[in-house]
C-alpha positions, 0 to 999 in steps of 0.5 A: 563280577570284579567289582563284587569280588573287590568289595568282598575282599575289602570287607564291604557289606552286601548292600554296599557291594550291590550299590557299587556294582549296580546289581541286586542284593540277592545277586551279590549275596549269591556271589559272596556265598560262592566266593566264601565257599571257594575261599574255604575249599581245601583244594583251592586254598593257596592256589593263587599264592606264590610260595616265598623262598625260605632261608635254610 
């Protein structure tokens, strides 16, 4: 799944991610959909980001 996640972040197409990960296009489509849903969910937005200090 890490290969597919990397492909998704890099903007690779589903067929390209399937080739790189040696998985079926239908499986990659499911993973891409799940990643897209997680990225757009408000409760997870910014979850893994570190807040930068702001000069006041």
